[in-house]
Structure formats: C-alpha cells, structure tokens
C-alpha positions as CSV (number, residue, x, y, z in Angstrom):
1,K,36.2,54.6,20.7
2,E,38.2,53.3,17.6
3,F,37.4,55.1,14.4
4,P,36.9,52.7,11.4
5,K,40.0,52.2,9.3
6,F,40.4,53.2,5.6
7,D,41.5,50.8,2.9
8,V,43.0,52.9,0.2
9,T,44.9,50.2,-1.5
10,G,44.7,50.7,-5.3
11,G,42.7,53.9,-4.9
12,S,43.1,57.1,-6.8
13,R,42.9,60.7,-5.9
14,H,39.4,62.1,-5.7
15,D,37.7,58.7,-5.3
16,V,34.5,58.8,-3.3
17,M,34.8,56.7,-0.2
18,Y,32.0,54.5,1.3
19,F,31.7,52.5,4.5
20,D,30.9,48.8,4.1
21,G,30.2,48.2,7.8
22,A,33.8,47.3,8.6
23,L,36.1,49.6,6.6
24,W,36.0,52.7,4.5
25,R,36.7,51.8,0.9
26,H,37.2,53.7,-2.3
27,T,35.2,53.4,-5.5
28,D,38.2,52.6,-7.6
29,Q,37.8,55.5,-10.0
30,L,34.2,54.5,-10.8
31,L,32.8,57.5,-8.9
32,Q,35.0,60.6,-8.2
33,W,34.7,64.2,-7.2
34,N,35.9,66.7,-9.8
35,P,37.6,69.5,-7.8
36,V,37.8,71.8,-10.8
37,D,34.2,72.0,-11.8
38,D,32.7,70.9,-8.5
39,Y,30.6,67.9,-9.5
40,L,30.5,64.1,-9.1
41,Q,31.7,62.2,-12.2
42,L,31.7,58.6,-13.3
43,A,34.7,56.9,-14.7
44,N,36.4,58.4,-17.7
45,A,35.2,61.9,-16.8
46,H,31.5,61.1,-17.5
47,S,29.4,63.5,-15.5
48,I,26.2,62.7,-13.5
49,N,23.4,64.9,-14.7
50,W,20.3,65.6,-12.5
51,L,16.8,65.8,-14.1
52,D,15.2,69.1,-13.3
53,S,11.7,68.3,-14.8
54,F,9.9,65.9,-17.0
55,D,6.5,66.4,-18.5
56,G,5.7,62.7,-19.5
57,T,5.1,59.4,-17.6
58,K,5.1,55.8,-18.5
59,D,3.1,53.2,-16.5
60,F,4.6,49.7,-16.4
61,L,2.5,48.3,-13.6
62,D,-1.1,49.4,-13.0
63,F,-3.6,48.0,-10.5
64,A,-7.2,48.5,-11.1
65,A,-10.5,47.3,-9.6
66,V,-13.0,45.1,-11.5
67,G,-16.3,46.8,-11.0
68,D,-17.2,49.6,-8.6
69,Q,-15.5,48.6,-5.4
70,G,-17.4,49.8,-2.3
71,A,-20.6,50.3,-4.2
72,A,-24.0,49.1,-3.0
73,I,-25.3,45.9,-4.7
74,G,-28.7,46.4,-6.0
75,H,-31.2,44.0,-4.4
76,I,-34.9,43.8,-3.5
77,I,-36.5,41.5,-0.9
78,S,-40.3,41.4,-1.0
79,K,-42.4,39.4,1.4
80,I,-46.0,38.7,2.5
81,T,-46.8,36.6,5.6
82,T,-50.6,36.5,5.4
83,G,-52.5,34.2,3.0
84,I,-54.1,35.8,0.0
85,T,-57.2,33.9,-1.4
86,S,-58.9,33.5,-4.7
87,T,-61.9,31.5,-6.1
88,S,-61.4,32.7,-9.7
89,G,-61.0,30.4,-12.6
90,S,-58.6,32.9,-14.2
91,Y,-55.3,34.2,-12.9
92,T,-55.5,36.9,-10.2
93,N,-52.7,38.8,-8.5
94,V,-51.5,37.6,-5.1
95,T,-51.7,41.0,-3.4
96,G,-48.4,42.1,-2.0
97,A,-46.4,39.3,-3.6
98,S,-44.8,41.6,-6.1
99,V,-42.0,44.0,-6.9
100,A,-43.0,47.3,-8.5
101,Y,-41.1,48.3,-11.6
102,A,-40.2,51.6,-9.9
103,S,-38.0,49.6,-7.4
104,M,-35.9,48.1,-10.3
105,D,-33.2,49.7,-12.4
106,A,-34.3,49.9,-16.0
107,N,-33.0,47.5,-18.8
108,T,-30.9,45.3,-16.6
109,D,-31.0,41.6,-15.5
110,Y,-31.8,40.4,-12.0
111,A,-31.1,37.0,-10.5
112,V,-34.5,36.0,-8.9
113,F,-35.6,33.3,-6.4
114,V,-39.2,33.0,-5.4
115,R,-40.6,30.8,-2.6
116,A,-44.3,30.5,-1.7
117,Y,-46.7,28.2,0.0
118,V,-49.8,27.5,-2.0
119,G,-52.9,25.6,-1.0
120,N,-56.6,24.7,-1.5
121,A,-58.8,25.4,1.5
122,T,-61.8,23.5,-0.1
123,S,-60.7,20.2,-1.7
124,S,-57.6,18.0,-2.0
125,V,-58.7,16.4,-5.3
126,T,-59.2,19.5,-7.5
127,N,-56.9,19.4,-10.5
128,S,-55.0,22.2,-12.1
129,N,-54.8,24.7,-9.3
130,K,-52.2,27.1,-10.7
131,V,-49.5,29.6,-9.6
132,R,-47.0,31.5,-11.7
133,L,-44.7,34.5,-11.9
134,T,-45.4,37.3,-14.4
135,K,-43.4,40.3,-15.6
136,G,-45.6,43.1,-16.9
137,G,-48.5,40.6,-17.1
138,V,-46.6,38.1,-19.2
139,E,-45.8,34.7,-17.8
140,V,-42.1,34.2,-16.8
141,P,-40.9,31.1,-18.7
142,G,-40.7,28.0,-16.6
143,S,-42.6,29.5,-13.6
144,E,-46.1,28.0,-14.0
145,Q,-47.1,25.2,-11.6
146,L,-50.3,23.1,-11.9
147,S,-51.3,20.5,-9.2
148,E,-53.8,19.3,-6.7
149,Y,-53.3,20.9,-3.2
150,P,-53.7,19.2,0.1
151,T,-56.8,20.6,1.9
152,T,-55.6,23.0,4.5
153,T,-56.9,26.2,6.1
154,V,-55.9,29.7,4.8
155,D,-52.8,31.0,6.5
156,D,-51.7,27.4,7.4
157,V,-48.9,25.9,5.5
158,G,-49.3,24.6,2.0
159,T,-47.5,23.0,-0.9
160,L,-44.1,24.5,-1.6
161,Y,-43.6,26.5,-4.8
162,C,-40.0,27.6,-5.8
163,W,-38.7,29.2,-8.9
164,G,-35.3,30.6,-9.8
165,G,-34.0,32.3,-12.9
166,I,-32.9,35.5,-14.6
167,V,-35.5,38.2,-15.2
168,A,-34.9,41.3,-17.4
169,S,-36.3,44.5,-15.9
170,G,-36.9,46.0,-19.4
171,A,-38.5,49.4,-19.7
172,S,-41.7,48.7,-17.7
173,G,-43.7,46.0,-15.9
174,D,-44.0,44.8,-12.3
175,L,-42.9,41.3,-11.2
176,Q,-46.0,39.6,-9.8
177,L,-47.0,36.3,-8.4
178,Q,-50.5,35.1,-9.6
179,Q,-52.8,32.2,-8.7
180,Q,-55.9,30.5,-10.1
181,S,-58.5,28.1,-8.7
182,G,-58.5,24.8,-10.5
183,N,-62.3,24.7,-10.9
184,G,-63.2,28.4,-10.5
185,A,-65.0,27.6,-7.2
186,D,-62.5,26.3,-4.6
187,T,-60.7,28.7,-2.4
188,V,-57.0,28.6,-3.2
189,F,-54.4,30.7,-1.4
190,A,-50.8,31.7,-1.3
191,N,-48.9,32.8,1.8
192,N,-45.4,33.2,3.2
193,V,-44.2,34.5,-0.2
194,T,-40.6,35.7,-0.5
195,I,-39.2,37.3,-3.7
196,M,-35.4,37.9,-3.8
197,M,-33.9,39.9,-6.6
198,I,-30.1,40.6,-7.0
199,K,-28.8,42.9,-9.8
200,V,-26.4,41.0,-12.0
201,D,-24.5,44.0,-13.4
202,D,-23.4,45.1,-9.9
203,L,-21.6,41.8,-9.5
204,I,-20.0,41.6,-13.0
205,L,-21.5,38.8,-15.2
206,N,-19.2,35.9,-15.8
207,T,-16.9,37.0,-13.0
208,N,-19.0,36.9,-9.9
209,V,-22.3,35.8,-11.4
210,F,-22.8,32.9,-13.8
211,H,-26.2,31.6,-15.0
212,D,-27.6,29.2,-17.6
213,T,-31.1,28.2,-18.7
214,D,-32.2,25.3,-20.8
215,T,-35.6,24.7,-22.3
216,A,-35.1,21.5,-24.3
217,R,-37.4,18.6,-23.4
218,V,-35.5,15.8,-21.6
219,D,-37.0,12.5,-20.6
220,I,-36.2,11.8,-17.0
221,H,-38.4,8.8,-16.2
222,S,-35.7,6.1,-16.5
223,G,-34.9,6.3,-12.8
224,N,-31.4,7.4,-13.5
225,W,-30.0,10.9,-13.0
226,E,-30.2,12.8,-16.3
227,E,-28.5,16.1,-17.3
228,T,-31.1,18.9,-17.7
229,G,-28.8,21.0,-19.8
230,A,-28.4,23.8,-17.3
231,A,-24.8,24.2,-16.1
232,V,-22.3,26.8,-15.1
233,T,-18.5,26.6,-14.8
234,V,-17.1,28.5,-11.8
235,G,-14.4,28.3,-9.1
236,D,-11.1,29.6,-8.1
237,G,-10.2,27.2,-5.3
238,L,-11.1,29.5,-2.5
239,S,-14.4,31.2,-3.0
240,D,-17.9,30.1,-1.9
241,W,-20.9,30.2,-4.3
242,L,-24.6,30.6,-3.6
243,V,-26.1,28.2,-6.2
244,F,-29.9,28.3,-6.9
245,G,-32.5,27.7,-9.5
246,S,-35.4,25.4,-10.5
247,V,-36.5,22.7,-12.8
248,L,-40.0,22.4,-14.4
249,V,-41.3,18.9,-14.9
250,E,-44.5,17.6,-16.5
251,D,-46.2,14.7,-18.2
252,F,-47.2,12.5,-15.3
253,S,-49.2,10.2,-17.4
254,I,-49.4,7.2,-15.0
255,G,-50.6,7.9,-11.4
256,T,-48.1,9.0,-8.8
257,S,-44.5,9.9,-9.6
258,T,-41.5,11.0,-7.6
259,P,-39.5,13.6,-9.5
260,E,-36.3,15.0,-7.8
261,I,-33.4,17.3,-8.7
262,R,-29.9,17.9,-7.6
263,V,-26.7,19.8,-8.5
264,S,-23.5,17.9,-9.3
265,D,-19.9,18.9,-9.8
266,G,-19.1,15.5,-11.3
267,S,-18.3,13.8,-8.0
268,A,-20.1,15.5,-5.1
269,T,-23.8,16.4,-5.2
270,Q,-26.2,18.6,-3.2
271,R,-29.9,17.9,-3.0
272,G,-32.8,19.9,-4.4
273,T,-36.6,19.2,-4.2
274,L,-37.9,15.7,-4.1
275,T,-41.7,15.4,-4.1
276,T,-44.3,12.6,-4.6
277,K,-47.2,14.0,-6.5
278,G,-48.6,13.8,-9.9
279,D,-51.1,12.7,-12.5
280,G,-51.4,13.6,-16.1
281,T,-52.4,17.2,-15.3
282,D,-49.5,18.1,-13.0
283,V,-46.7,20.5,-13.9
284,L,-44.3,21.0,-11.0
285,T,-41.6,23.6,-10.3
286,L,-38.8,22.0,-8.2
287,G,-36.3,24.4,-6.6
288,F,-32.9,24.3,-5.0
289,M,-30.9,26.7,-2.8
290,Q,-27.3,25.6,-1.9
291,L,-23.9,26.8,-0.7
292,W,-20.9,25.4,-2.4
293,Q,-17.6,26.1,-0.6
294,G,-14.1,26.4,-1.9
295,V,-15.0,25.3,-5.4
296,A,-12.0,24.2,-7.4
297,S,-11.0,26.2,-10.5
298,S,-13.1,25.5,-13.6
299,T,-15.6,23.3,-11.9
300,T,-18.8,22.7,-13.8
301,L,-22.0,22.6,-11.6
302,S,-24.8,20.9,-13.5
303,V,-28.4,20.5,-12.7
304,Q,-29.7,16.9,-12.9
305,A,-33.1,15.4,-12.6
306,K,-34.7,11.9,-12.4
307,G,-38.2,10.5,-11.9
308,S,-40.3,7.5,-12.2
309,W,-43.1,6.9,-14.8
310,A,-43.5,9.4,-17.5
311,N,-41.6,12.6,-16.5
312,D,-40.1,15.2,-18.8
313,K,-38.0,18.2,-17.9
314,V,-39.1,21.2,-19.9
315,Y,-37.2,24.0,-18.2
316,A,-34.1,24.2,-16.0
317,S,-32.1,27.1,-14.6
318,V,-29.0,27.6,-12.5
319,I,-27.5,30.7,-11.0
320,A,-24.2,30.9,-9.2
321,I,-23.1,34.0,-7.2
322,R,-19.6,34.3,-5.7
323,L,-20.3,35.3,-2.1
324,N,-16.8,36.4,-1.5
325,A,-17.6,39.4,-3.7
326,F,-19.8,40.7,-0.9
327,R,-18.1,42.7,1.9
328,D,-17.7,41.0,5.3
329,Y,-19.0,37.7,4.0
330,Q,-19.4,35.1,6.8
331,A,-20.6,31.5,6.5
332,A,-21.4,28.3,8.5
333,F,-22.2,25.0,6.9
334,V,-23.0,21.5,8.2
335,Q,-23.8,18.5,6.0
336,E,-26.5,17.0,8.4
337,S,-28.6,18.8,10.9
338,P,-29.2,17.4,14.4
339,T,-32.2,15.1,14.5
340,L,-35.2,17.4,14.5
341,D,-37.2,16.0,17.4
342,N,-37.7,17.1,21.0
343,G,-36.8,20.6,19.7
344,P,-36.6,23.3,18.8
345,H,-33.0,23.2,17.5
346,D,-30.3,25.6,16.4
347,I,-28.9,23.9,13.3
348,L,-26.0,26.4,12.9
349,T,-24.6,29.4,14.8
350,L,-22.6,32.1,13.1
351,N,-20.4,34.3,15.3
352,F,-18.6,37.4,14.0
353,T,-18.0,41.1,14.6
354,A,-19.5,43.5,12.2
355,L,-16.8,45.0,10.0
356,S,-18.5,48.4,9.5
357,T,-21.8,50.1,9.7
358,A,-23.9,48.8,6.8
359,S,-27.0,46.9,5.7
360,Y,-26.4,43.2,6.2
361,C,-28.2,40.2,4.7
362,F,-28.7,36.9,6.7
363,M,-29.7,33.8,4.7
364,S,-30.2,30.2,5.6
365,A,-31.3,27.0,3.9
366,G,-31.4,23.3,4.4
367,T,-33.0,20.5,2.3
368,G,-35.1,17.7,3.8
369,P,-38.5,16.4,4.8
370,H,-41.3,18.3,6.5
371,N,-42.5,15.2,8.4
372,G,-45.7,16.7,9.6
373,N,-44.5,19.8,11.3
374,Q,-47.0,22.6,10.7
375,G,-46.9,26.2,11.7
376,S,-44.6,29.2,11.6
377,E,-41.1,29.0,12.9
378,N,-38.4,31.6,13.6
379,F,-35.9,30.7,11.0
380,I,-33.1,33.2,11.7
381,R,-32.4,34.6,15.1
382,I,-29.8,37.2,16.1
383,D,-28.1,38.3,19.3
384,V,-26.3,41.7,19.1
385,D,-23.7,42.4,21.8
386,G,-25.2,39.7,24.1
387,A,-28.6,41.4,24.4
388,G,-30.4,38.1,23.8
389,D,-32.0,36.3,20.8
390,T,-34.5,38.1,18.7
391,T,-36.1,37.0,15.4
392,I,-34.8,38.9,12.4
393,A,-37.6,40.8,10.9
394,G,-38.9,39.1,7.7
395,S,-37.0,35.8,8.1
396,A,-39.9,33.7,9.4
397,T,-40.8,30.7,7.2
398,Q,-42.8,27.5,7.4
399,F,-42.1,23.8,6.8
400,G,-45.0,23.3,4.4
401,I,-46.9,20.1,3.7
402,A,-47.6,18.1,0.6
403,N,-48.6,14.7,-0.7
404,V,-45.1,13.4,0.0
405,T,-43.4,10.4,1.5
406,A,-41.3,10.6,4.6
407,N,-38.1,10.8,2.7
408,A,-39.2,13.6,0.4
409,A,-37.2,16.8,0.4
410,Q,-38.1,20.4,0.3
411,V,-36.0,23.6,0.3
412,H,-36.3,25.2,3.8
413,W,-35.1,28.7,2.9
414,G,-35.2,32.0,4.7
415,V,-33.7,35.4,3.9
416,S,-33.8,38.5,6.0
417,A,-34.9,42.0,5.1
418,D,-31.9,44.4,5.3
419,Q,-30.4,44.5,8.8
420,S,-28.7,47.6,9.9
421,L,-25.6,46.8,11.9
422,S,-22.9,49.0,13.4
423,G,-19.2,48.4,13.0
424,G,-17.8,46.5,16.0
425,E,-21.1,44.9,17.1
426,V,-20.7,41.3,18.2
427,I,-23.1,39.1,16.3
428,A,-24.4,35.6,17.1
429,A,-26.9,34.5,14.5
430,D,-28.8,31.1,14.6
431,F,-30.3,29.0,11.9
432,H,-33.3,27.9,14.1
433,A,-35.7,25.1,13.4
434,L,-38.8,23.9,15.3
435,D,-39.4,20.4,16.5
436,A,-40.7,17.9,13.9
437,N,-43.6,15.6,14.6
438,T,-41.5,12.7,13.2
439,P,-37.7,12.7,13.8
440,T,-36.0,13.9,10.6
441,V,-32.7,15.3,9.4
442,W,-32.0,18.1,6.9
443,F,-29.0,18.1,4.6
444,E,-26.5,20.7,3.2
445,N,-27.5,23.3,5.8
446,F,-26.0,26.8,5.6
447,L,-26.2,30.1,7.3
448,V,-24.5,33.1,5.7
449,A,-24.2,36.8,6.4
450,F,-22.8,39.6,4.3
451,Q,-23.1,43.3,3.5
452,W,-24.9,44.4,0.4
453,V,-21.6,46.1,-0.7
454,Y,-19.3,45.0,-3.5
455,V,-15.8,44.0,-2.6
456,G,-14.6,43.3,-6.1
457,D,-11.4,41.9,-7.5
458,E,-8.3,43.6,-8.8
459,V,-6.5,43.2,-12.1
460,F,-3.2,44.6,-13.1
461,D,-1.7,45.6,-16.4
462,V,1.9,44.9,-17.1
463,G,3.8,46.7,-19.9
464,N,2.8,49.7,-21.9
465,A,0.0,50.5,-24.2
466,G,1.3,48.2,-26.9
467,Y,2.0,45.2,-24.7
468,V,-0.6,44.7,-22.0
469,T,-1.0,41.6,-20.0
470,R,-4.2,41.5,-18.0
471,M,-4.0,39.0,-15.2
472,K,-6.3,37.9,-12.4
473,G,-6.9,35.0,-10.0
474,L,-5.0,32.2,-8.3
475,T,-4.3,30.7,-11.7
476,T,-3.1,32.9,-14.5
477,R,-5.9,34.3,-16.7
478,F,-5.5,36.5,-19.7
479,Y,-8.7,38.5,-20.2
480,D,-10.2,40.3,-23.1
481,P,-10.5,44.1,-22.7
482,G,-14.1,43.7,-21.4
483,L,-13.0,41.3,-18.6
484,T,-15.5,38.6,-19.6
485,D,-13.7,36.2,-21.9
486,Y,-10.3,34.6,-21.0
487,V,-7.8,31.9,-21.4
488,E,-6.6,30.3,-18.2
489,F,-3.2,28.6,-17.5
490,D,-2.7,26.4,-14.4
491,H,-0.8,23.4,-13.2
492,D,-2.5,20.6,-11.3
493,D,0.7,18.9,-10.0
494,T,0.7,16.6,-13.1
495,D,-0.3,18.5,-16.2
496,F,-0.1,22.1,-17.5
497,N,-3.6,23.0,-18.6
498,I,-4.9,25.7,-20.9
499,T,-8.6,26.4,-20.6
500,G,-10.5,28.9,-22.7
501,F,-13.8,30.5,-21.6
502,Q,-15.9,31.9,-24.3
503,T,-12.8,31.7,-26.5
504,T,-13.2,30.3,-30.1
505,D,-9.6,29.8,-31.1
506,I,-6.1,29.9,-29.8
507,N,-4.1,31.4,-32.7
508,I,-0.4,30.7,-33.1
509,T,1.5,32.8,-35.6
510,G,5.1,33.4,-36.4
511,I,6.2,29.9,-35.3
512,T,7.0,27.2,-37.8
513,A,7.5,24.2,-35.4
514,L,6.8,23.2,-31.8
515,A,9.5,21.1,-30.1
516,A,7.9,18.7,-27.6
517,G,10.5,16.3,-26.4
518,T,11.0,13.6,-29.0
519,V,7.9,14.6,-31.0
520,N,7.9,17.9,-32.9
521,A,4.7,19.4,-34.4
522,D,5.6,20.9,-37.8
523,F,3.1,23.8,-38.3
524,D,4.1,24.1,-42.0
525,A,2.8,20.6,-42.6
526,L,-0.5,21.1,-40.6
527,T,-3.7,20.7,-42.6
528,A,-7.3,20.7,-41.6
529,T,-7.2,17.0,-40.8
530,T,-3.6,15.9,-40.4
531,L,-0.7,16.8,-38.1
532,V,2.7,15.5,-39.4
533,T,5.3,14.9,-36.7
534,D,9.0,14.0,-37.1
535,G,9.0,11.7,-34.1
536,A,6.7,8.7,-33.9
537,G,5.1,9.1,-37.2
538,D,2.0,10.8,-38.5
539,S,-1.2,11.3,-36.5
540,S,-4.5,12.7,-37.6
C-alpha cells in the first residue's frame, strides 16, 4: 500500500503537518512545534495557551418555553341528562346544572360554553319563560333568555339554549343554571345541560386564547349582516382554532322574526344559530361552536348578526382557543354532512394512535336544522383497538325542537367527559348522527380529540442582557417581556408588513432621514400634521 506523499515545498523546520485527503502539507510557519520549550506556537513565536478554568458564562442563544409545557390544562365538564322541572314564578336552580366553586381555581378567568334544552310541558303560548346563568347568585351578563316554549314532555327535547363567554372565578360563588316559569304555574324544564369551562391562564392569554365581548346596542333588523362589535385577531398560517361564543338579541316588536348569527374572516364565513321565533317579549341567546383550520396570520374573526323586523343585538362574545396548544391534537372536518335520512350516519371518523397515557377530550359539532328528529342520539362513539363502537360517556346530546322553519340552524354540539387512553391504543372515533324525519344537511362539521395537556410554544433570546431579541412564530414577532404585546414583521409576496398588537407607538430615534427610493422622509421636518419629502413634493 502506497503511503501518502509529503509536499514540503516552501515549508520551514518545525512546521506542523496535516493531511488534506491527498497529500501531507505543512502549515507554512502558521503553526509550529517549539522544540526548546515543548509547546505549540503560532506564527512569530506567539504561544497557544490553554484555559484551565473559568468561573463565568455568557449566554448568546437561549431557548425557553412559553407557559408550563407538559402541565395539565385546567378544565371542568359538568352535565345532566335528566329533565329538572319548576313551576315557580321566580328563578330556581336547575339541580345538577352547576359547577361548584370548590372545583375552580380562585381569582382566574375561565372560557365557558353552556348548552341546554329548555321547554314548557304545559303550554306553547306562555310568554317569558326564562333561563339564565348565574355566578354566586348574580346573573352572568348576556346569559338571560326569555321566550315561549313549544309544548313537549319533560325529558323530551326542547328549545336550544346556548351561551358562551368569559367568567371570572373570583373568591367565591358557584356557576349555576337557573329557570323560571313564565306565569308561575306552567311546568318548565331544562335537560341535557352541558357546561364546559377551560382555564384561560393555563393556555396563555393573547397567545393561545383570545376573547372579546361587546355590549353596545346594534340594530340588526335591516336584513343585512351587521358587525356586533365582538372580534378577535388570531392566526399563524398553520394552527387550528376552536371558535365559540353567543349573541343576545331582543326587541321583537312585530310578530315573528328570524335572527341569525355567523363568524366571518372577511371572506369566508361559518354559521351560527338561526331561529324563527319572537314577539315583543322575547330575548334570545344565539350560540356558535366552530373549527377554523390553518388560519392565516393576523386574521380578524368577527361575529356578525342580522334579522328581520325590529331586532337589536345587546350582547356579543367570541372566544378563540388554539387547539395546537393541546398535546396530541387530532381533527377531522367536512363542510357538508351526508344527507341525514335513512340513517343513522357517521358524519366524520377520526383515526389516530394515542401518543401517551393521558386524559383525552373528544368534541364534535355541526350547524343545521333539526327537521323534526326527536330523541337522544349517541353523538360521539369510540372504538379502541378494534374492540367495537361504544358511546363515549357523557357525549350524548339531542337535536332539539323549536318554532323554526326547515332551513333554521342550531348548534349540534357534544363534548366528552375525560377519557382515559393509554399510549399506543389505536382509536377510531365517530361523529354520529341519527336519522332525520325530513332529509337535511349540517354544515361546518368537525370532530376533534386532544389531551388536556399543554404543549406550548418556544421563544428564544438572542444576545446578552443588554440586547435581547425575543422572537416567535412563522413570521418574526418582537414581544414585550410579558409575552403579550408584540410587533410582527412579515412579507406577503408583495409587501413588507409591520403589524402591532396592543402596541401604541413605533418609536424611531437616532435617525434623521429615511431613504425610500426616490422619496426620502426627512424626520427633522416632520411635524404633527405634515411630512416633508425631497422627492415628489410635500404630503400631509
């Protein structure tokens, strides 16, 4: 075997040799061995010194989690599936339709969604049957509904009641659903009640949870879609968002009306409740529960409403939760369900392998008519490791009936109690709907599953204590130290955009002019109303 050759041309005595893959070459006096003092030296007899110890460090790149990664997400799911009656002309508690204060964390906010079926088992013409949500005995704003109920039997389906919003736990007080008979004699009831509460702080407000409430009165009777004032700006181009809330409408001064609500991103929309009810005594809560997928960066989701005759919006809320913040998040979505006739039907199936042993949540929803279907249905079914379909405990719901036309829409929502799954189990979950008496289609249907565990994001700091750049996301965001307010930079293939969130001013100091092609902004000449340029003239 031939030994590699040495190229010593131009070399000096004591040069260190190195192999470049073909030849041994010298370091041309840049690195030499000193045979007198026995050490390596650089050119010009500069020695190489080795660090024995160092008692200080300097971090130039530091990765850190936003929030408590791997921590449990505080949540409460409370349900009743048996009708609770009352003949009282004053508010009484719906027994079991509550969350005890002891189950909440003190002095924190919860995102809440409530679904119930309410009815009058005596008369369909009694006005001002009431239902509301209270916290510590005090009415939760925007939650009181007054209306006539279709006559139906206790434990049968009833008129749908939905409310969504933020509730502060405070220092005391249970969350309680209450009802009242309109005339103090008829038997009213509430059944199939579900209360879902998710702790906001565990998901980081204005990072993974956004919410807004508006209580200004808005006239919505023009027949055109009107902004309710409730809106959130979310999105990173990849994440999915659970979007829910409610709108309270009143002032039905002329006979029957058809109020309806929706959520819009400026181009696409998703439906909320549409109902045909109303006289001058009615006050209705209209709910929505939606899945928005892959929402683009800085997308505003606004709640809109419209109606006929004299309708006013007096309360509107919207909550958006980033579902990718939950561990092992899975989702299935279809815009239109199969035609619900000759059923039952599986609207969606979700197949996945459980990531790890944990408590999972399964949730489904679709928006559409009831079309006469009455009776319970198994809303979410699950097959674990091929053992066969079983109903997830606590996920049963009902279609509901109301004085509505065939094209009216209700929120068909179900959520499971905690499901204990083991890592590696193969899951097939179904969003299951019974046959409808009249063929119908539901819209914006989804089925999701996730662990009640926080995944979280990561931020990283670049630089030292004096020069820290805090960055996050697909676009570049510069956050405040509390990770709530930011300025975002991105490029949309045409323009470079600067977007501030909860940011009052962008301050520029130490610069006297800004060169922008042929037009320069002279900061020295900038006043409160006028910007002088040396290009195309002055502008103001």
